[in-house]
N, C-alpha and C positions, 0 to 999 in steps of 0.2 A: 504494500500500500504506500502511496506517496502522500506525505503529510504537508499540508499548507495551513498551519495553525489549526483551526477546528475543521478543516476540510480534508477528507481523505478520498483519493481516487483508488478504488479497489481494483487492483490489477488482476489479470487473468490467472496468475498462479495461485491466487487466493480464492478462486471461484470453484464451486463444486458442480454446477449444472453444465453438462457438455454443450448445451446450446450456446452458452456464453463464449465458447471458443470459436463459434462460427461467426463470420462477418455478417454485418447487417443488424437490424433491430433498432432499438431505441436507447437513448441515454436517460438514465433515471437518477435524480438527486433526491435523497431522503434527508430531511432535517429533523433531528430529535430535540426534545425539550431541554437536554443538557447542552445544546449548542453544536453538537457534532453534526457534520454534514458528510454523508457518504455518497460518493458518485460512482455509478456503474455504467458501463457501456455494453453494447451487444445484447441488450435485453429483448428477447423475442416475445414475451408475454408480460408486459408491465404490471397488469393487475394481479396475476398470480405471484409475481416476484415480490410485489409490495405486501401482499397478504402474508407471505413467508417471513419477510423482514419484520412485520408488525408483531409476530409471535416472539421474537427475540427482544426482550425488554431490558437488556443490559444497559442501554443508553436512555432508557425511559420511553415515554410516549412519543409517537411520531407526531410532529407538529405540522409539517408540510411535505408534499411530494410534488416533484416537477418531472414531467416527461417531455424530453426534447425542449426544455426551457419553459414550458407552459405549466402553470399550477394545475394540478389534478384536483378538481373540486368534488368529484363524485364519491370520494372516500370519507367516511366518518372517522376522524382521528380520535 
């Protein structure tokens, strides 16, 4: 992961879904209540990915989710 203060770009070697190794898909930014921002690329199913991330509460509640730079408003955080 590359760290830029509270932003981390999660690189491919830390990913477990084989689809994330395939080119294409979306960029997803998840902002947690503790201020951590995790950035992912090559996300082929953003809704499923976000549902999985929301189960991991290490960094607290998800505050905002962006897909390709646009705020995803359809999720209840």
